[in-house]
Backbone as XML, in Angstrom:
<?xml version="1.0"?>
<chain id="A" units="angstrom">
  <residue number="1" name="MET">
    <atom name="N" x="53.375" y="141.300" z="57.419"/>
    <atom name="CA" x="55.021" y="140.775" z="57.285"/>
    <atom name="C" x="55.530" y="141.064" z="59.070"/>
  </residue>
  <residue number="2" name="SER">
    <atom name="N" x="56.203" y="140.335" z="59.158"/>
    <atom name="CA" x="56.792" y="140.064" z="60.492"/>
    <atom name="C" x="57.895" y="141.005" z="61.116"/>
  </residue>
  <residue number="3" name="THR">
    <atom name="N" x="58.166" y="141.284" z="62.305"/>
    <atom name="CA" x="59.200" y="142.390" z="62.511"/>
    <atom name="C" x="59.725" y="141.987" z="62.921"/>
  </residue>
  <residue number="4" name="ARG">
    <atom name="N" x="61.137" y="142.443" z="63.244"/>
    <atom name="CA" x="62.655" y="141.648" z="63.953"/>
    <atom name="C" x="62.320" y="140.965" z="64.779"/>
  </residue>
  <residue number="5" name="ARG">
    <atom name="N" x="61.482" y="141.800" z="65.972"/>
    <atom name="CA" x="61.091" y="141.074" z="67.086"/>
    <atom name="C" x="60.235" y="140.359" z="67.190"/>
  </residue>
  <residue number="6" name="GLN">
    <atom name="N" x="59.350" y="140.333" z="66.146"/>
    <atom name="CA" x="58.464" y="139.113" z="66.009"/>
    <atom name="C" x="59.551" y="137.655" z="65.916"/>
  </residue>
  <residue number="7" name="VAL">
    <atom name="N" x="60.014" y="138.198" z="64.691"/>
    <atom name="CA" x="60.908" y="136.767" z="64.503"/>
    <atom name="C" x="62.091" y="136.089" z="65.722"/>
  </residue>
  <residue number="8" name="VAL">
    <atom name="N" x="62.646" y="137.240" z="66.002"/>
    <atom name="CA" x="63.078" y="136.563" z="67.171"/>
    <atom name="C" x="62.526" y="136.092" z="68.326"/>
  </residue>
  <residue number="9" name="GLY">
    <atom name="N" x="61.221" y="136.796" z="68.588"/>
    <atom name="CA" x="59.990" y="136.097" z="69.469"/>
    <atom name="C" x="59.916" y="134.791" z="69.648"/>
  </residue>
  <residue number="10" name="ARG">
    <atom name="N" x="59.475" y="134.393" z="68.265"/>
    <atom name="CA" x="58.869" y="132.948" z="67.440"/>
    <atom name="C" x="60.226" y="131.967" z="67.734"/>
  </residue>
  <residue number="11" name="TRP">
    <atom name="N" x="61.327" y="132.656" z="67.352"/>
    <atom name="CA" x="62.801" y="131.552" z="66.977"/>
    <atom name="C" x="62.446" y="130.994" z="68.598"/>
  </residue>
  <residue number="12" name="GLY">
    <atom name="N" x="62.732" y="132.300" z="70.078"/>
    <atom name="CA" x="62.924" y="131.937" z="71.306"/>
    <atom name="C" x="62.365" y="130.629" z="71.274"/>
  </residue>
  <residue number="13" name="GLU">
    <atom name="N" x="60.556" y="130.906" z="71.383"/>
    <atom name="CA" x="59.481" y="129.925" z="71.303"/>
    <atom name="C" x="59.780" y="128.198" z="70.892"/>
  </residue>
  <residue number="14" name="GLU">
    <atom name="N" x="60.440" y="128.777" z="69.715"/>
    <atom name="CA" x="60.440" y="127.598" z="69.485"/>
    <atom name="C" x="61.826" y="126.871" z="69.868"/>
  </residue>
  <residue number="15" name="ILE">
    <atom name="N" x="63.077" y="127.726" z="69.911"/>
    <atom name="CA" x="63.884" y="127.289" z="70.916"/>
    <atom name="C" x="63.690" y="126.621" z="72.365"/>
  </residue>
  <residue number="16" name="ALA">
    <atom name="N" x="62.326" y="127.253" z="72.688"/>
    <atom name="CA" x="61.905" y="127.089" z="74.160"/>
    <atom name="C" x="61.438" y="125.273" z="74.509"/>
  </residue>
  <residue number="17" name="ALA">
    <atom name="N" x="60.467" y="124.906" z="73.188"/>
    <atom name="CA" x="59.946" y="123.759" z="73.172"/>
    <atom name="C" x="60.752" y="122.814" z="72.964"/>
  </residue>
  <residue number="18" name="GLU">
    <atom name="N" x="62.020" y="123.023" z="72.271"/>
    <atom name="CA" x="62.954" y="122.216" z="72.013"/>
    <atom name="C" x="63.415" y="121.399" z="73.029"/>
  </residue>
  <residue number="19" name="TYR">
    <atom name="N" x="64.032" y="122.910" z="74.170"/>
    <atom name="CA" x="64.562" y="122.265" z="75.094"/>
    <atom name="C" x="63.793" y="121.682" z="76.072"/>
  </residue>
  <residue number="20" name="LEU">
    <atom name="N" x="62.160" y="122.305" z="76.458"/>
    <atom name="CA" x="61.581" y="121.401" z="77.094"/>
    <atom name="C" x="61.248" y="119.818" z="76.949"/>
  </residue>
  <residue number="21" name="ALA">
    <atom name="N" x="60.901" y="119.665" z="75.272"/>
    <atom name="CA" x="61.145" y="118.462" z="75.029"/>
    <atom name="C" x="62.810" y="117.507" z="74.925"/>
  </residue>
  <residue number="22" name="ALA">
    <atom name="N" x="63.515" y="118.136" z="74.897"/>
    <atom name="CA" x="64.906" y="117.180" z="75.256"/>
    <atom name="C" x="64.915" y="117.377" z="76.716"/>
  </residue>
  <residue number="23" name="ASN">
    <atom name="N" x="64.024" y="117.846" z="77.891"/>
    <atom name="CA" x="64.714" y="117.346" z="79.130"/>
    <atom name="C" x="63.775" y="116.739" z="79.606"/>
  </residue>
  <residue number="24" name="GLY">
    <atom name="N" x="62.705" y="115.680" z="79.153"/>
    <atom name="CA" x="61.861" y="114.998" z="79.418"/>
    <atom name="C" x="60.073" y="115.867" z="79.773"/>
  </residue>
  <residue number="25" name="TYR">
    <atom name="N" x="59.971" y="117.328" z="78.974"/>
    <atom name="CA" x="58.698" y="118.030" z="79.369"/>
    <atom name="C" x="57.708" y="116.837" z="78.037"/>
  </residue>
  <residue number="26" name="THR">
    <atom name="N" x="56.361" y="117.136" z="78.383"/>
    <atom name="CA" x="55.959" y="116.896" z="77.120"/>
    <atom name="C" x="54.750" y="118.069" z="76.251"/>
  </residue>
  <residue number="27" name="VAL">
    <atom name="N" x="55.143" y="119.275" z="75.572"/>
    <atom name="CA" x="54.608" y="120.365" z="75.335"/>
    <atom name="C" x="53.035" y="119.964" z="74.813"/>
  </residue>
  <residue number="28" name="LEU">
    <atom name="N" x="51.706" y="120.178" z="75.444"/>
    <atom name="CA" x="50.825" y="120.146" z="74.907"/>
    <atom name="C" x="50.181" y="121.525" z="74.404"/>
  </residue>
  <residue number="29" name="ALA">
    <atom name="N" x="50.541" y="121.880" z="74.626"/>
    <atom name="CA" x="49.869" y="123.545" z="73.836"/>
    <atom name="C" x="51.054" y="124.975" z="74.038"/>
  </residue>
  <residue number="30" name="ARG">
    <atom name="N" x="51.143" y="125.596" z="72.775"/>
    <atom name="CA" x="51.490" y="126.590" z="72.431"/>
    <atom name="C" x="50.972" y="128.174" z="71.625"/>
  </residue>
  <residue number="31" name="ASN">
    <atom name="N" x="50.857" y="129.039" z="72.584"/>
    <atom name="CA" x="50.483" y="130.073" z="72.318"/>
    <atom name="C" x="49.067" y="130.022" z="72.692"/>
  </residue>
  <residue number="32" name="VAL">
    <atom name="N" x="48.905" y="129.835" z="74.042"/>
    <atom name="CA" x="47.027" y="129.798" z="74.312"/>
    <atom name="C" x="46.940" y="130.966" z="74.573"/>
  </residue>
  <residue number="33" name="HIS">
    <atom name="N" x="45.662" y="131.607" z="73.549"/>
    <atom name="CA" x="45.069" y="132.637" z="74.130"/>
    <atom name="C" x="43.930" y="132.424" z="74.969"/>
  </residue>
  <residue number="34" name="GLY">
    <atom name="N" x="43.749" y="133.969" z="75.531"/>
    <atom name="CA" x="42.212" y="133.696" z="76.582"/>
    <atom name="C" x="42.098" y="135.116" z="76.410"/>
  </residue>
  <residue number="35" name="ALA">
    <atom name="N" x="40.494" y="135.464" z="77.327"/>
    <atom name="CA" x="40.306" y="136.971" z="77.810"/>
    <atom name="C" x="41.069" y="137.172" z="78.497"/>
  </residue>
  <residue number="36" name="HIS">
    <atom name="N" x="42.214" y="136.929" z="78.897"/>
    <atom name="CA" x="43.129" y="137.441" z="80.225"/>
    <atom name="C" x="44.857" y="137.327" z="79.998"/>
  </residue>
  <residue number="37" name="GLY">
    <atom name="N" x="44.820" y="136.980" z="78.440"/>
    <atom name="CA" x="46.045" y="137.068" z="78.006"/>
    <atom name="C" x="46.729" y="135.856" z="77.052"/>
  </residue>
  <residue number="38" name="GLU">
    <atom name="N" x="47.887" y="135.592" z="77.229"/>
    <atom name="CA" x="48.514" y="134.425" z="76.604"/>
    <atom name="C" x="49.499" y="133.853" z="77.428"/>
  </residue>
  <residue number="39" name="ILE">
    <atom name="N" x="49.275" y="132.058" z="77.353"/>
    <atom name="CA" x="50.669" y="131.613" z="77.811"/>
    <atom name="C" x="51.065" y="131.170" z="76.331"/>
  </residue>
  <residue number="40" name="ASP">
    <atom name="N" x="52.344" y="131.152" z="76.402"/>
    <atom name="CA" x="53.425" y="130.678" z="75.117"/>
    <atom name="C" x="53.554" y="129.341" z="75.149"/>
  </residue>
  <residue number="41" name="ILE">
    <atom name="N" x="53.856" y="128.901" z="76.179"/>
    <atom name="CA" x="53.770" y="126.955" z="76.791"/>
    <atom name="C" x="53.149" y="126.487" z="77.533"/>
  </residue>
  <residue number="42" name="VAL">
    <atom name="N" x="52.375" y="125.548" z="77.529"/>
    <atom name="CA" x="52.213" y="124.447" z="78.490"/>
    <atom name="C" x="52.315" y="123.080" z="78.079"/>
  </residue>
  <residue number="43" name="ALA">
    <atom name="N" x="53.335" y="122.716" z="79.440"/>
    <atom name="CA" x="53.916" y="121.787" z="79.167"/>
    <atom name="C" x="53.616" y="120.594" z="80.526"/>
  </residue>
  <residue number="44" name="SER">
    <atom name="N" x="53.799" y="119.443" z="80.508"/>
    <atom name="CA" x="53.791" y="118.748" z="81.503"/>
    <atom name="C" x="54.969" y="118.093" z="81.657"/>
  </residue>
  <residue number="45" name="LYS">
    <atom name="N" x="55.177" y="117.544" z="83.161"/>
    <atom name="CA" x="56.710" y="116.330" z="83.386"/>
    <atom name="C" x="55.973" y="115.837" z="85.074"/>
  </residue>
  <residue number="46" name="ASP">
    <atom name="N" x="55.951" y="114.608" z="84.801"/>
    <atom name="CA" x="55.492" y="113.840" z="86.064"/>
    <atom name="C" x="54.576" y="113.936" z="86.807"/>
  </residue>
  <residue number="47" name="GLY">
    <atom name="N" x="53.769" y="114.657" z="85.934"/>
    <atom name="CA" x="52.654" y="114.818" z="86.517"/>
    <atom name="C" x="52.207" y="116.075" z="86.946"/>
  </residue>
  <residue number="48" name="LEU">
    <atom name="N" x="52.918" y="117.035" z="86.680"/>
    <atom name="CA" x="53.069" y="118.482" z="86.674"/>
    <atom name="C" x="52.312" y="119.529" z="85.732"/>
  </residue>
  <residue number="49" name="LEU">
    <atom name="N" x="51.733" y="120.040" z="85.566"/>
    <atom name="CA" x="51.337" y="121.117" z="84.442"/>
    <atom name="C" x="52.125" y="122.343" z="84.910"/>
  </residue>
  <residue number="50" name="VAL">
    <atom name="N" x="53.194" y="122.765" z="83.773"/>
    <atom name="CA" x="53.671" y="123.594" z="83.455"/>
    <atom name="C" x="53.112" y="124.588" z="82.868"/>
  </residue>
  <residue number="51" name="PHE">
    <atom name="N" x="52.930" y="126.357" z="82.816"/>
    <atom name="CA" x="53.250" y="127.135" z="82.317"/>
    <atom name="C" x="54.285" y="127.912" z="81.842"/>
  </residue>
  <residue number="52" name="VAL">
    <atom name="N" x="54.600" y="127.990" z="81.064"/>
    <atom name="CA" x="56.267" y="128.602" z="80.821"/>
    <atom name="C" x="55.586" y="129.651" z="79.686"/>
  </residue>
  <residue number="53" name="GLU">
    <atom name="N" x="56.503" y="131.053" z="80.248"/>
    <atom name="CA" x="56.641" y="132.177" z="79.981"/>
    <atom name="C" x="58.367" y="132.180" z="78.939"/>
  </residue>
  <residue number="54" name="VAL">
    <atom name="N" x="58.107" y="132.270" z="77.902"/>
    <atom name="CA" x="59.357" y="132.438" z="76.910"/>
    <atom name="C" x="59.808" y="134.108" z="77.003"/>
  </residue>
  <residue number="55" name="LYS">
    <atom name="N" x="60.552" y="134.518" z="77.080"/>
    <atom name="CA" x="61.657" y="135.617" z="76.650"/>
    <atom name="C" x="63.030" y="135.666" z="76.417"/>
  </residue>
  <residue number="56" name="THR">
    <atom name="N" x="62.505" y="136.339" z="75.052"/>
    <atom name="CA" x="63.674" y="135.965" z="74.315"/>
    <atom name="C" x="64.498" y="137.512" z="74.312"/>
  </residue>
  <residue number="57" name="ARG">
    <atom name="N" x="65.650" y="137.608" z="74.086"/>
    <atom name="CA" x="66.478" y="139.087" z="73.479"/>
    <atom name="C" x="67.711" y="138.351" z="72.674"/>
  </residue>
  <residue number="58" name="SER">
    <atom name="N" x="68.253" y="138.986" z="71.961"/>
    <atom name="CA" x="69.060" y="139.407" z="70.862"/>
    <atom name="C" x="70.507" y="139.215" z="71.863"/>
  </residue>
  <residue number="59" name="SER">
    <atom name="N" x="70.440" y="140.126" z="73.194"/>
    <atom name="CA" x="71.489" y="140.637" z="73.994"/>
    <atom name="C" x="70.747" y="140.882" z="74.976"/>
  </residue>
  <residue number="60" name="HIS">
    <atom name="N" x="71.823" y="140.763" z="76.135"/>
    <atom name="CA" x="71.172" y="141.895" z="77.683"/>
    <atom name="C" x="72.296" y="142.602" z="77.886"/>
  </residue>
  <residue number="61" name="THR">
    <atom name="N" x="72.360" y="143.749" z="76.815"/>
    <atom name="CA" x="72.855" y="144.800" z="76.604"/>
    <atom name="C" x="72.229" y="145.941" z="77.727"/>
  </residue>
  <residue number="62" name="PHE">
    <atom name="N" x="70.594" y="145.803" z="77.744"/>
    <atom name="CA" x="70.060" y="146.816" z="78.367"/>
    <atom name="C" x="68.956" y="145.984" z="79.919"/>
  </residue>
  <residue number="63" name="ALA">
    <atom name="N" x="69.199" y="145.137" z="79.366"/>
    <atom name="CA" x="68.607" y="143.726" z="80.259"/>
    <atom name="C" x="68.717" y="142.473" z="80.006"/>
  </residue>
  <residue number="64" name="TYR">
    <atom name="N" x="68.452" y="141.422" z="81.224"/>
    <atom name="CA" x="68.226" y="139.960" z="80.311"/>
    <atom name="C" x="66.863" y="139.575" z="80.710"/>
  </residue>
  <residue number="65" name="PRO">
    <atom name="N" x="66.727" y="138.937" z="79.658"/>
    <atom name="CA" x="65.225" y="138.425" z="79.204"/>
    <atom name="C" x="64.299" y="138.659" z="80.284"/>
  </residue>
  <residue number="66" name="GLU">
    <atom name="N" x="64.554" y="137.148" z="81.191"/>
    <atom name="CA" x="63.934" y="137.537" z="82.661"/>
    <atom name="C" x="63.314" y="138.114" z="83.544"/>
  </residue>
  <residue number="67" name="ASP">
    <atom name="N" x="63.926" y="139.749" z="83.215"/>
    <atom name="CA" x="63.992" y="140.713" z="83.767"/>
    <atom name="C" x="62.419" y="141.837" z="83.317"/>
  </residue>
  <residue number="68" name="SER">
    <atom name="N" x="61.868" y="140.989" z="82.481"/>
    <atom name="CA" x="60.759" y="141.503" z="81.530"/>
    <atom name="C" x="59.423" y="141.142" z="82.290"/>
  </residue>
  <residue number="69" name="VAL">
    <atom name="N" x="59.601" y="139.843" z="83.074"/>
    <atom name="CA" x="58.443" y="138.912" z="83.742"/>
    <atom name="C" x="58.057" y="139.780" z="84.648"/>
  </residue>
  <residue number="70" name="THR">
    <atom name="N" x="57.467" y="140.985" z="85.143"/>
    <atom name="CA" x="57.023" y="142.004" z="86.059"/>
    <atom name="C" x="55.984" y="141.733" z="86.915"/>
  </residue>
  <residue number="71" name="ARG">
    <atom name="N" x="55.765" y="141.841" z="87.866"/>
    <atom name="CA" x="54.845" y="141.342" z="89.084"/>
    <atom name="C" x="53.008" y="141.956" z="88.315"/>
  </residue>
  <residue number="72" name="ARG">
    <atom name="N" x="53.568" y="142.587" z="87.521"/>
    <atom name="CA" x="51.770" y="142.925" z="86.194"/>
    <atom name="C" x="52.157" y="141.859" z="85.438"/>
  </residue>
  <residue number="73" name="LYS">
    <atom name="N" x="52.919" y="141.470" z="84.414"/>
    <atom name="CA" x="53.080" y="140.120" z="83.785"/>
    <atom name="C" x="52.655" y="139.114" z="84.363"/>
  </residue>
  <residue number="74" name="GLN">
    <atom name="N" x="53.158" y="138.804" z="85.432"/>
    <atom name="CA" x="52.510" y="137.797" z="86.644"/>
    <atom name="C" x="50.891" y="137.768" z="86.842"/>
  </residue>
  <residue number="75" name="ALA">
    <atom name="N" x="50.923" y="138.736" z="86.870"/>
    <atom name="CA" x="49.223" y="138.528" z="87.307"/>
    <atom name="C" x="48.553" y="138.542" z="85.977"/>
  </residue>
  <residue number="76" name="TYR">
    <atom name="N" x="48.802" y="138.799" z="85.028"/>
    <atom name="CA" x="47.694" y="138.407" z="83.565"/>
    <atom name="C" x="48.000" y="136.688" z="83.206"/>
  </residue>
  <residue number="77" name="LEU">
    <atom name="N" x="49.608" y="136.490" z="83.871"/>
    <atom name="CA" x="49.984" y="134.858" z="83.439"/>
    <atom name="C" x="48.784" y="133.943" z="84.584"/>
  </residue>
  <residue number="78" name="LEU">
    <atom name="N" x="48.750" y="134.700" z="85.758"/>
    <atom name="CA" x="48.217" y="133.534" z="86.957"/>
    <atom name="C" x="46.380" y="134.143" z="86.355"/>
  </residue>
  <residue number="79" name="ASN">
    <atom name="N" x="45.894" y="134.674" z="85.878"/>
    <atom name="CA" x="44.799" y="134.532" z="84.722"/>
    <atom name="C" x="44.784" y="134.329" z="84.174"/>
  </residue>
  <residue number="80" name="ALA">
    <atom name="N" x="45.490" y="134.219" z="83.100"/>
    <atom name="CA" x="45.963" y="133.048" z="82.080"/>
    <atom name="C" x="45.639" y="131.619" z="82.533"/>
  </residue>
  <residue number="81" name="ALA">
    <atom name="N" x="46.150" y="130.972" z="83.559"/>
    <atom name="CA" x="46.298" y="129.973" z="83.812"/>
    <atom name="C" x="45.053" y="129.600" z="84.466"/>
  </residue>
  <residue number="82" name="GLU">
    <atom name="N" x="44.158" y="130.739" z="85.331"/>
    <atom name="CA" x="43.006" y="129.853" z="86.205"/>
    <atom name="C" x="42.255" y="129.581" z="84.458"/>
  </residue>
  <residue number="83" name="GLU">
    <atom name="N" x="41.865" y="130.415" z="83.821"/>
    <atom name="CA" x="41.136" y="130.382" z="82.656"/>
    <atom name="C" x="41.325" y="128.855" z="82.209"/>
  </residue>
  <residue number="84" name="TYR">
    <atom name="N" x="42.616" y="129.036" z="82.001"/>
    <atom name="CA" x="42.833" y="127.338" z="80.815"/>
    <atom name="C" x="42.551" y="126.275" z="82.199"/>
  </residue>
  <residue number="85" name="LEU">
    <atom name="N" x="42.716" y="126.348" z="83.477"/>
    <atom name="CA" x="42.874" y="125.533" z="84.468"/>
    <atom name="C" x="41.629" y="124.759" z="84.069"/>
  </residue>
  <residue number="86" name="GLN">
    <atom name="N" x="40.217" y="126.370" z="83.893"/>
    <atom name="CA" x="38.600" y="126.206" z="83.997"/>
    <atom name="C" x="38.636" y="125.242" z="83.130"/>
  </residue>
  <residue number="87" name="ALA">
    <atom name="N" x="38.952" y="125.734" z="81.637"/>
    <atom name="CA" x="39.078" y="124.509" z="80.716"/>
    <atom name="C" x="39.090" y="123.475" z="80.224"/>
  </residue>
  <residue number="88" name="HIS">
    <atom name="N" x="40.422" y="123.148" z="80.892"/>
    <atom name="CA" x="40.623" y="121.594" z="81.694"/>
    <atom name="C" x="40.785" y="121.740" z="82.557"/>
  </residue>
  <residue number="89" name="PRO">
    <atom name="N" x="39.760" y="121.010" z="83.294"/>
    <atom name="CA" x="39.984" y="120.188" z="84.226"/>
    <atom name="C" x="40.165" y="118.841" z="84.628"/>
  </residue>
  <residue number="90" name="GLU">
    <atom name="N" x="40.519" y="118.728" z="83.824"/>
    <atom name="CA" x="41.608" y="117.183" z="83.858"/>
    <atom name="C" x="42.808" y="117.501" z="83.493"/>
  </residue>
  <residue number="91" name="SER">
    <atom name="N" x="43.341" y="118.903" z="83.898"/>
    <atom name="CA" x="44.722" y="118.953" z="84.167"/>
    <atom name="C" x="45.564" y="118.757" z="84.782"/>
  </residue>
  <residue number="92" name="GLY">
    <atom name="N" x="44.174" y="118.368" z="86.508"/>
    <atom name="CA" x="45.199" y="117.962" z="87.558"/>
    <atom name="C" x="45.566" y="119.065" z="88.371"/>
  </residue>
  <residue number="93" name="GLU">
    <atom name="N" x="45.639" y="118.978" z="89.861"/>
    <atom name="CA" x="46.071" y="120.136" z="90.874"/>
    <atom name="C" x="47.262" y="120.517" z="90.548"/>
  </residue>
  <residue number="94" name="SER">
    <atom name="N" x="48.016" y="120.032" z="90.290"/>
    <atom name="CA" x="49.523" y="120.315" z="90.312"/>
    <atom name="C" x="50.097" y="121.092" z="89.439"/>
  </residue>
  <residue number="95" name="TRP">
    <atom name="N" x="50.200" y="122.665" z="89.662"/>
    <atom name="CA" x="51.179" y="123.123" z="88.544"/>
    <atom name="C" x="51.842" y="124.360" z="89.226"/>
  </residue>
  <residue number="96" name="GLN">
    <atom name="N" x="52.578" y="124.686" z="87.896"/>
    <atom name="CA" x="53.302" y="125.576" z="88.578"/>
    <atom name="C" x="54.194" y="126.468" z="87.161"/>
  </residue>
  <residue number="97" name="PHE">
    <atom name="N" x="54.604" y="128.222" z="87.328"/>
    <atom name="CA" x="54.921" y="128.993" z="86.472"/>
    <atom name="C" x="56.381" y="128.722" z="86.390"/>
  </residue>
  <residue number="98" name="ASP">
    <atom name="N" x="57.059" y="128.403" z="85.020"/>
    <atom name="CA" x="58.301" y="128.374" z="84.705"/>
    <atom name="C" x="58.749" y="129.902" z="83.835"/>
  </residue>
  <residue number="99" name="VAL">
    <atom name="N" x="59.667" y="130.539" z="83.989"/>
    <atom name="CA" x="60.033" y="131.550" z="82.942"/>
    <atom name="C" x="61.131" y="130.473" z="81.772"/>
  </residue>
  <residue number="100" name="ILE">
    <atom name="N" x="61.689" y="130.593" z="80.884"/>
    <atom name="CA" x="62.800" y="130.308" z="79.686"/>
    <atom name="C" x="63.041" y="131.637" z="79.485"/>
  </residue>
  <residue number="101" name="ALA">
    <atom name="N" x="64.586" y="132.101" z="79.503"/>
    <atom name="CA" x="64.982" y="132.923" z="79.156"/>
    <atom name="C" x="65.919" y="132.739" z="77.788"/>
  </residue>
  <residue number="102" name="VAL">
    <atom name="N" x="65.443" y="133.086" z="76.398"/>
    <atom name="CA" x="66.416" y="132.532" z="75.361"/>
    <atom name="C" x="66.942" y="133.682" z="74.664"/>
  </residue>
  <residue number="103" name="GLU">
    <atom name="N" x="68.688" y="133.715" z="74.823"/>
    <atom name="CA" x="69.425" y="134.797" z="74.333"/>
    <atom name="C" x="70.087" y="134.757" z="73.436"/>
  </residue>
  <residue number="104" name="GLY">
    <atom name="N" x="69.920" y="135.376" z="72.068"/>
    <atom name="CA" x="70.752" y="134.868" z="70.840"/>
    <atom name="C" x="70.010" y="135.611" z="69.677"/>
  </residue>
  <residue number="105" name="ARG">
    <atom name="N" x="70.407" y="135.085" z="68.446"/>
    <atom name="CA" x="69.181" y="135.098" z="67.200"/>
    <atom name="C" x="69.171" y="134.162" z="66.441"/>
  </residue>
  <residue number="106" name="PRO">
    <atom name="N" x="68.085" y="134.352" z="65.380"/>
    <atom name="CA" x="67.935" y="133.113" z="64.810"/>
    <atom name="C" x="69.312" y="132.703" z="63.947"/>
  </residue>
  <residue number="107" name="GLY">
    <atom name="N" x="68.895" y="132.420" z="63.692"/>
    <atom name="CA" x="70.348" y="131.271" z="63.001"/>
    <atom name="C" x="72.044" y="131.349" z="63.555"/>
  </residue>
  <residue number="108" name="GLY">
    <atom name="N" x="71.976" y="131.454" z="64.781"/>
    <atom name="CA" x="72.777" y="131.406" z="66.207"/>
    <atom name="C" x="73.033" y="130.612" z="66.758"/>
  </residue>
  <residue number="109" name="ASN">
    <atom name="N" x="73.367" y="130.601" z="67.886"/>
    <atom name="CA" x="73.743" y="129.762" z="69.175"/>
    <atom name="C" x="72.857" y="130.461" z="70.026"/>
  </residue>
  <residue number="110" name="ALA">
    <atom name="N" x="71.960" y="129.229" z="70.556"/>
    <atom name="CA" x="71.250" y="130.482" z="71.855"/>
    <atom name="C" x="71.555" y="129.593" z="73.112"/>
  </residue>
  <residue number="111" name="GLN">
    <atom name="N" x="71.650" y="130.567" z="74.296"/>
    <atom name="CA" x="72.033" y="130.754" z="75.642"/>
    <atom name="C" x="70.727" y="130.364" z="76.073"/>
  </residue>
  <residue number="112" name="ILE">
    <atom name="N" x="70.284" y="129.620" z="76.941"/>
    <atom name="CA" x="68.799" y="128.987" z="77.653"/>
    <atom name="C" x="69.367" y="129.066" z="79.571"/>
  </residue>
  <residue number="113" name="GLU">
    <atom name="N" x="68.188" y="129.577" z="80.027"/>
    <atom name="CA" x="68.101" y="129.872" z="81.448"/>
    <atom name="C" x="66.772" y="129.354" z="81.725"/>
  </residue>
  <residue number="114" name="HIS">
    <atom name="N" x="66.529" y="128.144" z="82.366"/>
    <atom name="CA" x="65.280" y="128.148" z="82.567"/>
    <atom name="C" x="65.061" y="128.042" z="84.144"/>
  </residue>
  <residue number="115" name="PHE">
    <atom name="N" x="63.737" y="129.265" z="85.015"/>
    <atom name="CA" x="63.353" y="129.654" z="86.259"/>
    <atom name="C" x="62.430" y="128.657" z="86.026"/>
  </residue>
  <residue number="116" name="GLN">
    <atom name="N" x="62.370" y="127.900" z="86.902"/>
    <atom name="CA" x="60.758" y="127.109" z="87.609"/>
    <atom name="C" x="60.567" y="127.736" z="88.738"/>
  </residue>
  <residue number="117" name="ASN">
    <atom name="N" x="59.370" y="127.500" z="88.899"/>
    <atom name="CA" x="58.257" y="127.844" z="90.005"/>
    <atom name="C" x="58.121" y="129.162" z="90.514"/>
  </residue>
  <residue number="118" name="VAL">
    <atom name="N" x="58.674" y="130.234" z="89.480"/>
    <atom name="CA" x="58.558" y="131.417" z="89.823"/>
    <atom name="C" x="57.244" y="132.680" z="90.048"/>
  </residue>
  <residue number="119" name="ILE">
    <atom name="N" x="56.326" y="131.990" z="90.305"/>
    <atom name="CA" x="55.190" y="132.434" z="90.865"/>
    <atom name="C" x="54.361" y="131.712" z="91.919"/>
  </residue>
  <residue number="120" name="GLU">
    <atom name="N" x="54.571" y="132.086" z="92.875"/>
    <atom name="CA" x="54.043" y="131.297" z="94.436"/>
    <atom name="C" x="52.602" y="132.087" z="94.887"/>
  </residue>
</chain>
């Protein structure tokens, strides 16, 4: 049985994947699990590999979705990306991390904010 939080999270990831495709990205993989964490979406555009963390909230009453990408979360993402790159050496050398913040509820309208190259 899925919790409300899981339903909202899956909906947000679907919205983010659709957004990326509509904006010229090719979604290569979703929910990539590794020993060091999970990458929500791996995409590419113009020869650039993009690791995407999707954060979804029904509202920003307590915090904006992007606020939950802490330094600690960034470290997990870097480790997961390194693992992905080692397993997929054909991916190339150019890559970045993006965060897509989705606000809304399943069945309703979504507000999307795309933050590019958030980890340096």
